matplotlib code that plots the C-alpha trace (Angstrom):
import matplotlib.pyplot as plt

x = [-16.7, -13.1, -12.1, -9.1, -6.5, -4.0, -0.6, 1.9, 5.3, 6.9, 5.5, 6.3, 10.0, 10.1, 10.9, 8.0, 7.6, 5.0, 3.6, 2.7, -0.9, -2.0, -0.6, -2.9, -1.8, -2.7, -0.9, 1.6, 4.4, 2.7, 1.2, -0.3, 1.1, -1.1, 0.8, -0.5, 1.1, -0.5, 1.1, 0.6, -0.1, -2.3, -1.4, -2.6, -3.4, -0.3, 2.3, 4.9, 6.9, 10.4, 10.8, 13.8, 14.8, 17.6, 19.3, 20.5, 24.1, 23.2, 23.0, 20.3, 18.3, 16.0, 13.5, 10.8, 7.3, 4.1, 1.1, -1.7, -4.4, -6.8, -6.3, -8.2, -7.9, -7.6, -3.9, -3.2, -1.6, -1.1, 1.9, 1.7, 5.1, 6.3, 8.8, 11.9, 14.6, 17.4, 15.6, 16.7, 13.6, 10.9, 12.5, 12.2, 8.6, 7.7, 9.6, 10.3, 7.8, 4.9, 2.1, 3.5, 6.8, 7.9, 9.6, 10.4, 8.6, 8.9, 6.4, 4.3, 6.7, 6.4, 3.4, 4.1, 2.3, -0.5, -4.2, -6.4, -9.6, -10.0, -9.7, -10.5, -7.8, -6.6, -4.5, -2.0, -0.1, 1.8, 2.6, 3.1, 2.8, -0.9, -0.2, -0.3, -3.1, -5.2, -4.9, -6.5, -9.3, -10.0, -10.1, -12.5, -14.8, -14.6, -15.4, -18.1, -16.4, -18.2, -15.1, -14.3, -11.6, -10.5, -7.7, -5.8, -3.6, -1.2, -0.4, 1.2, -2.0, -5.2, -3.4, -0.7, -3.2, -2.8, -6.2, -8.1, -11.0, -11.3, -11.3, -14.5, -16.0, -13.4, -10.6, -9.6, -7.0, -4.4, -2.7, 0.7, 1.4, -1.9, -5.6, -9.1, -10.6, -11.5, -9.3, -6.4, -2.8, -0.2, 1.2, -0.8, -1.5, -3.1, -6.3, -6.5, -5.7, -7.5, -11.1, -10.3, -8.9, -11.9, -14.2, -12.8, -14.2, -14.6, -11.2, -9.5, -7.6, -4.7, -2.8, -0.8, 1.6, 3.4, 5.6, 9.0, 11.2, 10.2, 6.5, 6.6, 8.2, 5.8, 2.6, 3.5, 4.3, 0.9, -0.7, 1.1, 0.4, -3.3, -3.4, -2.8, -0.9, 2.6, 2.2, -0.7, 1.2, 2.7, 5.1, 6.4, 8.9, 11.0, 13.8]
y = [-10.5, -10.4, -13.3, -15.4, -15.6, -18.4, -17.9, -20.8, -19.9, -22.7, -21.4, -17.8, -18.7, -20.2, -18.3, -18.7, -17.8, -15.1, -14.1, -10.5, -10.5, -6.8, -3.3, -0.4, 3.3, 5.0, 8.3, 9.9, 8.2, 5.1, 1.9, -1.3, -4.6, -7.7, -11.0, -14.5, -16.6, -20.1, -21.2, -18.0, -18.8, -15.8, -12.7, -10.2, -6.6, -4.6, -7.3, -7.1, -9.5, -9.7, -9.5, -10.8, -10.0, -11.8, -10.3, -12.5, -12.0, -13.3, -10.0, -10.1, -7.2, -7.7, -5.3, -5.3, -4.1, -3.8, -5.8, -3.6, -6.2, -7.6, -11.2, -13.6, -17.1, -16.2, -16.9, -13.2, -10.3, -6.7, -4.3, -0.6, 0.9, 4.5, 5.2, 5.9, 8.0, 5.6, 2.7, -0.6, -2.6, 0.1, 1.3, -2.2, -2.5, 0.9, 0.7, -2.9, -5.2, -6.5, -9.0, -12.5, -11.7, -13.7, -12.7, -14.3, -13.5, -14.6, -13.9, -12.7, -11.1, -9.2, -9.4, -6.2, -3.9, -6.3, -5.5, -8.6, -6.6, -7.2, -3.7, -0.1, 1.1, 4.7, 4.8, 7.7, 7.6, 9.8, 9.1, 5.5, 4.9, 4.4, 1.0, -1.3, 0.9, 0.3, -3.4, -2.8, -0.6, -3.2, -6.0, -4.0, -3.5, -7.0, -8.7, -6.1, -5.4, -3.1, -2.3, 1.4, 2.3, 5.8, 6.9, 10.2, 10.3, 13.0, 13.6, 16.4, 17.0, 15.2, 13.9, 12.3, 10.7, 6.9, 5.0, 8.3, 6.7, 4.0, 6.1, 6.6, 8.2, 6.5, 8.6, 12.3, 13.5, 16.2, 18.0, 19.6, 21.3, 21.8, 21.2, 21.8, 25.2, 25.9, 23.1, 24.2, 23.3, 22.2, 19.5, 17.2, 19.0, 18.5, 19.9, 16.8, 14.2, 15.5, 15.0, 11.4, 10.6, 12.4, 9.7, 7.3, 4.0, 1.2, -0.2, 2.8, 3.2, 1.1, 3.6, 2.5, 5.1, 4.5, 6.8, 8.4, 8.8, 12.4, 11.8, 8.9, 11.1, 14.0, 11.9, 9.8, 13.0, 14.4, 11.3, 11.3, 15.0, 14.3, 11.6, 8.4, 5.9, 5.2, 1.5, 1.6, 3.2, 1.0, 2.5, 1.4, 3.7, 3.8, 5.9]
z = [11.5, 10.4, 8.1, 9.2, 6.4, 6.6, 5.0, 4.6, 5.8, 3.8, 0.5, 1.4, 1.8, -1.7, -5.0, -7.5, -11.1, -11.7, -15.1, -15.8, -17.1, -17.1, -16.8, -15.7, -15.6, -12.3, -12.6, -15.0, -12.9, -11.4, -12.8, -11.5, -12.6, -12.2, -11.7, -12.0, -9.2, -9.2, -6.0, -4.1, -0.4, 0.3, 2.2, 4.8, 3.8, 4.4, 3.7, 1.0, -1.2, -2.6, -6.4, -8.4, -11.9, -13.6, -16.7, -19.6, -18.4, -15.0, -13.2, -10.4, -9.0, -6.0, -4.4, -1.8, -2.9, -1.0, -2.3, -3.5, -4.0, -1.3, -0.3, -2.5, -3.9, -7.6, -7.8, -8.7, -6.9, -7.9, -7.4, -8.0, -8.7, -9.1, -11.8, -9.8, -11.6, -12.5, -10.8, -12.2, -11.4, -11.6, -14.8, -16.3, -15.3, -16.7, -20.0, -20.9, -19.2, -21.2, -20.5, -20.7, -19.2, -16.2, -12.9, -9.6, -6.4, -2.8, 0.0, 1.6, 4.1, 7.4, 9.7, 11.6, 9.2, 8.4, 9.2, 9.1, 9.7, 13.4, 14.8, 13.8, 11.3, 10.8, 7.7, 6.8, 3.6, 1.1, -2.5, -3.2, 0.6, -0.2, -1.8, 1.3, 2.7, -0.4, 0.2, 3.6, 2.1, -0.6, 2.0, 4.1, 1.1, -0.3, 3.1, 3.9, 7.3, 9.7, 11.8, 11.3, 8.7, 7.7, 5.3, 5.1, 2.1, 0.8, -2.9, -4.9, -6.9, -7.9, -11.0, -8.8, -6.4, -6.9, -7.1, -7.3, -9.2, -6.6, -3.4, -1.5, 1.6, 3.8, 2.3, 2.8, 0.3, 1.1, -1.8, -1.3, -4.7, -6.5, -5.7, -7.1, -6.6, -3.0, -1.6, 0.6, -0.5, 2.0, 4.2, 6.4, 9.6, 13.0, 11.6, 9.3, 12.0, 15.1, 13.8, 12.9, 16.4, 17.9, 16.5, 19.1, 17.9, 20.4, 21.2, 19.8, 16.5, 15.3, 13.1, 10.0, 8.5, 5.2, 3.1, 2.9, 6.0, 6.3, 5.9, 8.4, 11.1, 10.4, 10.4, 13.4, 15.3, 14.4, 15.7, 19.0, 19.5, 18.9, 21.5, 19.6, 21.8, 20.5, 20.9, 18.5, 15.6, 13.0, 10.5, 7.1, 5.5, 2.3, 1.0]

ax = plt.figure().add_subplot(projection="3d")
ax.plot(x, y, z, "-o")
ax.set_aspect("equal")
plt.show()
């Protein structure tokens, strides 16, 4: 049965101090940053937070980042960030940040893209768009949910596939630049999407699409052409 997760709106609207406790390399360009947030109110898989950095001269930079970790009560959350060229905040995390550093966070934010585990979920992501989808996969595993969940994720190559070591039978990777021997290389196509829609679980799929503007348009079009109702497609895009 799905587990109800309560999130306090009052706490979510308040800036809190978070302490960086761990950094894990995921790919040559992406790392996961584990934060201790003692007063974290909890979140739903798929939600994001706002992060704030303040420089010694008072300059402030704020960014929205998806939460990668599953909901739990440990007082920790995880963010997985790509190193963005000339990115102020991602650059700080990848080149300056060390365990023990503190930052400010506010959230969780947005319920539209959230998946509490109460319906079959079809997840389509590209690049770092896998981050909020992985929160859903981890929630599904941690709670031992029996509701169907499938993920189709696009990456340039196996080396660029975030969370590659953690992905299981629920995930089908698509490689656009380089792939293992015998694996086709190219964009996500109808041939990838149609078999998943053909499974038709009870109640139908709720589709979650996350990635760049271009990927979001492409993937959502594939879903609609394969018969997925538009009202059951949720999109989160960046860039």
